[in-house]
C-alpha positions, 0 to 999 in steps of 0.5 A: 362345497362337500368334503372330497370334491376339491379338484373336481371339474364343474360337470362332475360336481353338478352330477355329484350334487344331483346324486346326493340330493336324490339320495337325501330325497329318497331317504326322506320319502322312505322315512328312514326305512330302506332295503337291507343290504346283505352281502353273501360270501361263498368260498366253496361248492359245499357252503354255496349249497347252504347259502344259495337257498337264502340268496334265491329268497332274498332275490325273490324279495327285491323290495326288502333286500339288496343282495351283493355276492362275493366269491373267493376261495376254491370256487375260482380254482380249475382243479376244484371245478371252477364252481363259481360258474354254477352261481352265474348259472343260477343268474346271481351277479357276482360283485367280486371275485377274489383269488385267495388260495395259495396252492400247496394244499398244506398247513402253511398254504392254508395260513397264507390263504387266510393272510391273502384273503385278509389283504384283499377283503378290506377293499371289497367290504369298503366298496360294498358297505353291507349292512350284514355279511352272511358267512357260513360254517367252518372253513379257513376262508370263512374265518378270514371273512368274519375277521375282516367284517368284524374289524370293519364294524360290519354285522355278521350272521353266521350259519351252522354255528354251535355244532361239533365235528371233532377236528380243527373245524370245531376251533374255526367254527367257534372262532367265527361264532365269537366274531359273529353278531347273529347266529342261525343254527341247525339244531337244538343242541347247536343252540345250546352250545352257543348259549353255553359259549355266552352268546346272546340268546335273543340273537340266536335263531334255530332255523334248521339247515338251509339246504334242507329247504331245497333238498326236501322239495327237490329230491323226488324229481322224476328224472333221477334215473337220467341223472344216475345214468349221466354220472354213472353210465348205463345199466346202473340202477337205483340203490345199486351204486355207492357215493364216496367223498372223503376229505383230509383231517388237517390235525391228523393228515397221515392217518386220514390219508391212510384211511383214504387208501383203505377206503379205496381198497375196500371199494375196489373189493366191494366191486360196485359202481362208485361215484367218487368226488375229489377231496376239498382243498384242506391240507392233505388233499394233494396227497389224497389225490396222489393215492387215488391216481396211484391206484388208478381210480380214474381209469378203474371201470367201477369208478367215476371220479369227479371234481364237482356235481351240481347240488340239485343232481347231487341230491338225487345221486345221494338219495338214490344211492345204495350207500354213502361212504367217507367223512363228508358232512353231507353224510351225517346231515343231508343223507339222513333226510333220505334214509340213505345208509352212510359209513362215516370213516374216521373222526372228522364228523364223530361229534355231529348229531346223526340219524340211525342211518349212519354207521361210525367206523372211527377206528378205520384201520383195516380194509376188512373193517371198512369192507364189512361196514359196506356189507352191513350198510349197502342196499339198506333203507332207514327212516327219513330223519330231519335232525338238521331241518324241516324245510322251512329255514329260509323263511325263518332266516329272512324274517330274522334278517328283517328283524335286525335293528341297525340302530342298535349298538354294534358292539356285541355283548356276551351273556356271562356266566353260561347257564347250565340246563337253561330252558330254551325260549324261542325268538320272539318273532317266531314263537314256535312250540315243539309239537307232534303229529298224532295219528289214531287208527280206530275201528270206526274213525281215523283221527290226526291231531297236532299236539304241542309240548307246551302252549305257545304264548298266544294260546295262554289267556290266563294263569290257569291255562299255564298249569295245563301246558303239556300235551295240548291238542292244538288242532284235531281232524277226524274222518271215517276210517276207510275199509281198504289198505290203499285208501287208508294210507292215502287218507293218512298221508293227506290228513298228515300233510294238511296238519303239517301245513296248519302247524306252520301257521300255528307256529308249531314245530313238528318234530315227528309223527306218532301212530296209535293203532289197534292190534299187535305192533312191532314198534322197532320196525313201525309195522302192524303185525296183526290187527283187530277184526275192526280194522280190515286189511291192516296186518303185516303193514309197514306204516312207518315207511310211507309217512316218513317218506312223504313227510320227511319226519321220524315216525313212531308206531305202537298199539292203542293200549300202549299209547294210552299208558304212554299218555298217562306216563307223560301227561296223566296220573302215571307221571312220576310213577315207576310202576303202574298199569293202564286199562282201556275200557272202550269198544274193546279192552286193551292196556299197557304195563309200565315197569321201572318207567319203561313200557313192556312189549314182550318178546313177540310184542304181545305183552299187555293184551289185558282184554284177553286175560281169561276169567272164565273157562266156559264164558262167552265167545271172544273176538280173539276166538277164545272164550271167557276173556275180560273183553267178552264180558266188559268191552263196549261190544260185549255190553252192546251184545247183551243190550240187543239180547235183552231188547230182543226178549223185551227185557231192556227198556223200562219206564222212562226209556224209549228208543228213538226211530231207527236208533241202534241199541247200544251199551248206553241203553244197557247202562241207563236201564240199570240205573233205572232199576232194570234188574236184568241189565243191572245183573249184566253190568255186575257180571261185567264189572266182576270180570274186569275186577277179577282180571285186574286182581290177576294183574296185581298178583302178577306184576304188583303195580303201584296204580291201576288207571282205567281209561276209555268211555266206560272208565268212570262206570267201572271204577267203583266195581273194580275197587270192590272186587279188589277188596273182596278177592285180592291178597291183602298186600295188594288191596291198597292199590290205587285205582282211578279214572284217567282225566286225559281228553284223548289218551290214544292221540296224547300217547302217539304224541308222547312217543315223538315228544320223548324221543325226538327231543332226546335225539335233540332236534 
């Protein structure tokens, strides 16, 4: 007789024995392999937006996961919208509904709610017996969940641990992290915080925010105008309304209520249509609602006060808003993905990582200060930011869940002591490498490359390959550069999207896009001001916005000469050199100047136009319209011009040379003729080398760099002539300058990538 079967009637015993025999048979057939039973517990509308994408992912894999859903907290309260209904509308079976909120909306009620949840949860968890409990964030309800599961020896996966916001939420979030066995965090900084908190790095997944998977895919819906109309009424246009969402700060309730009142006054004065959501259930929310009703917000013609908006529609409303104001985490997290301007009031979110779209008003102590912030932010648009995710969090988390070994000891271990400046290593089953998409717009070709910060282990075949582990071009794409603006933008987006998809398969995490292009560029705004004659229809072009909007990635833009200098600074001879100059010797002549480790752009972004240094008052005409520029003597175009002239005079080709049928005359023929002893060709090249050398002498006397790096296809040819001119014509104090040819494979692409790899990691992805 089985234990626990005493007193049962024969029929019950029979069916019980049959059931247990079937379970044993299934276990034998599966050879110990079974579905992972995962319990997802959701407490409120905000955490469901993060948990729902994971739940859908598990629902789509019924052979791998058995999903149990537990609903508690403010989901079940009418005043907060009875938001459990949206879970049912998403066709999830809710296994348990627990009424755990003690009303009162003060500090004591929060404590009592935690206690009530701890009383009710053991029965549910005992019945479900999940392998893993997924808990999100930093709410007091989540603390009760994590406490109950940890004491009942249930493995816990905590989402969004390691972040810093600056309120009591930090203490709750970090407490849950200490109770949890596994972590899926959103940012590199959060990962570093968890490591510093002595969490086992092998159990930390840098996934990104799950809600980004949904919002990046869905926020471009065609029906956004209908959604705006449904929530804000007729006549409200895109970017002509405000979304307001302010929650109490439980450690400073009195001040947070004051800020809320000032925000409402500023919004009334600002006189724009506003969608305002009720605050959450934290202590102080009852007082906030009183303030709202005292000011007549619910009846005010400019305001639409609501308790809940479905997440898919909320995405549309935030992404198309003229501004978002308050202290919701949505403002500093999700809104950045759309470039929506945000005003963050008070201290509730000041510790979080933000994009440039967020304007902090920490000391929001006056109506005028908040009103002025509205004037500064309303109607602006910012580059899309992906600090909190790239749209691939859910596949990573599902893969991470499948990797959990249920045979491992449940007791978690801590890694003491915390190691400062720890070099982060990726989880073995992900093997992702920080990477950039690099775009190079040349006069002839448009090229895109995936450039990695370091070579993933799958690419490291031997010890020598690890030496060159930075600036690796993982994959490169090339097409002819179209002649029109529209075709060029379309091709850039098409190639970038293709590269982005390939990057996922190559285990490269793309942090952003760097663009190298000819002409004068404003890198602050990502605008090509004036292009070279080789690239048509490419002036006054905002190149950042279309790429950022299409890929949801930050974008950096600079001209090709500056990019070559950036490539040398990060990957080449300029690494560790404080002052140096890079000169590109190719179709044209360009370059970049690095002083005190910073690239020089100039007041009108015209610095380092080195090809247009004049070395003769009456020299040949340059493409810039002037005469006697270095480029008019030493560029590939100039050498090709002289080669054609000699060929027309039948003075180019010597013995041993021949022009293939229909082959155009080029600078290569001129160089080969000089090497074979053609005095006319040799004279042209000596003049070109002298012009370049004299221009470099001028540079030495102006900025006194420690090094000159020659880059481009003609670099090795010009290296010795330039050294000779420097020895002949430079001041004695400048003659010891180092002159060397670049060893980089693709300076323009590597330089474009370096902007991303430097600044995206500085922002802490």
